[in-house]
C-alpha positions, 0 to 999 in steps of 0.5 A, a space after each residue: 829642578 831644571 827651572 830652579 837651576 836656571 833661575 839661580 844661574 840667572 840671578 848669579 849672572 845679574 849679580 856679576 853684571 851689576 854696576 855696583 863697584 867691586 870694592 863695595 862688598 857690603 852692597 854686593 851682599 845686600 844685592 845677593 840677598 835680594 835675588 835670593 828672596 826673589 828666587 824663593 818667591 818664584 820657587 813657591 809660585 812654581 810649586 803652586 802651578 805644578 800642583 794645580 796642573 796635577 789636580 787638573 789632570 786628575 779631574 779629567 773625569 766627568 762627575 755623573 749620576 746613573 739610573 739602573 734600568 729594570 723591566 717595568 709596565 709601560 702604557 700608552 694613552 690617547 686623549 679625546 674630548 668628550 661631551 657631557 649630556 644628561 641621561 634624561 633631558 626632556 622638553 615637556 609640551 602639552 598634549 593639546 592646544 589651549 591658553 595656559 591657565 596656570 604655571 605650577 612650578 619654578 625653575 630649579 624645583 625638584 619634580 616627580 614623574 606624573 607631577 602636574 607642571 601647568 594647566 591649559 584653560 578648559 572652560 569650554 570643554 567643561 561646559 560641553 562635558 556638563 551638557 553631555 552628562 545631562 543628555 546622557 541622563 536622558 538617554 539612559 532613562 530612554 534606554 531603560 524604558 525601551 529595555 523594559 518594553 522590549 523585555 515584555 515584547 512591547 515595541 520594536 527592536 529598532 527603537 530599543 537599539 536606537 536608544 542603546 546606541 544613543 546612550 553608548 554614543 554619549 558615554 563615548 563622547 563624555 569619555 573623549 571630553 574627559 580625556 581632553 580635559 586630562 590632556 590639558 594638564 602638563 605633566 612631567 614624564 620623569 623624575 628630575 629638576 625644572 631647568 627652564 620654564 619656557 612659557 608663561 600664564 596667558 600664552 598659547 600652549 600646543 604640542 609643537 611648543 615646549 612648555 618646560 625643560 626637565 633634567 635628571 643628571 643623577 646619571 650622565 652620559 659622555 660621548 666622544 669621537 675617536 679616530 678610525 685608526 684606533 678602531 681595533 684598539 678600543 673595545 666595549 668594556 675597556 676602562 678609561 679615565 675621564 678628567 674634568 678640568 673645571 672640577 679638578 676631578 678624575 674618574 674611571 669608568 668602562 666604555 658602555 657602547 661603541 658606535 657602528 658607523 664611521 663619520 664620513 666628515 672626520 673619519 671617527 667613530 663614537 663611544 659612550 660612557 655612563 657616569 654616576 653623578 650623585 652630587 650633580 656637579 657634572 653638568 651637561 656640556 661640561 668639558 671633559 678629557 678622556 684618556 683611552 689606553 691603546 697599548 700596554 707592555 708588561 716587561 718593557 725598558 722605559 727611559 725618560 725621553 730627555 735622555 734620548 738624543 739623535 744624530 745622523 745615525 739615529 737615536 742614542 743615549 749614554 750608559 756607563 761601561 764598568 769593565 775597565 779600571 776607570 768607568 767610561 761613558 759609552 754611546 749606544 744607539 737605540 730603537 724606540 717604540 711609543 712615547 707617553 707622558 715624556 717616557 719612551 719605550 726602548 725596543 732594542 739597544 738597552 737591557 735591564 741592569 745597564 746603568 744609564 747616565 741620568 745627570 751629566 749626559 750632556 757633558 760626556 762623549 763616547 769614551 769619556 772617563 766618568 766618576 759617580 
């Protein structure tokens, strides 16, 4: 009202100081009407500004969103890279040396245990075997005659024993040659699939040179190296999660075995996990990521790590204090535990039932009035 009175007085003063002649009453009236119009416009602007200032005062409260804290289960995991290996992976070699006569399998072919994969040339052994069989026939005939004479007490015991020894020696030599011929067959020791055929027909085969690789990946094993600092936190039988990024697949399985030694080069111990692989999609050397749980708390206060800030006194966050007429933000300092997947366990400073500011926390300070 003071402003309005002042403006009216100023308008009257200006009217009285006008250079318009006193005698011209009509001109004065027109000028007065003009000032009154200006006064009315100024008064309207004053009212708008006063209302705006009043609204600004009412909007000093910061609009926020809150989340009520509650006890929940919190788990912490470590991640290590695993190496996939076939449960059965065999390089098959012939048991004897010789020229490869035939290759009976192709790569990718399914084979069974004992199936012949290839053969070595045995012509020389076969001829020697035939020759010895002929000699055996003669030795058997000679032995039978000597036995008949010995049974009749005719002839010497030495002749009988020599005939018997000669026959048995030939039998053993024939068995040895037959065994060598059987060894010329290259057989699969397991059920599986031919992954690689290393040699070709006509090449020299020997026990020192692999002929083919046979795999069985119906079951695979995964090895991983874990830091020795987790030795007391990992146990045989613990369930772990295995992720295969290339397959977009996640599986769970127990730890089958924990190594008994620490690698002196990287200070790690080895764990082994077995997995069923019915569709054969998990291949040897496929990259895998193993998540091992090393900590769990069943009744923990957990908040998103984004809500936790830090200053020179320590870590803090903002909660809502509802004890007054106007809710206010309150700054509380925290003692935190482990962090996993952008979630942090709060050991001290927060309790279940408190309302933590989840939106608008960057716009408040300690004591700032807030509105939901």
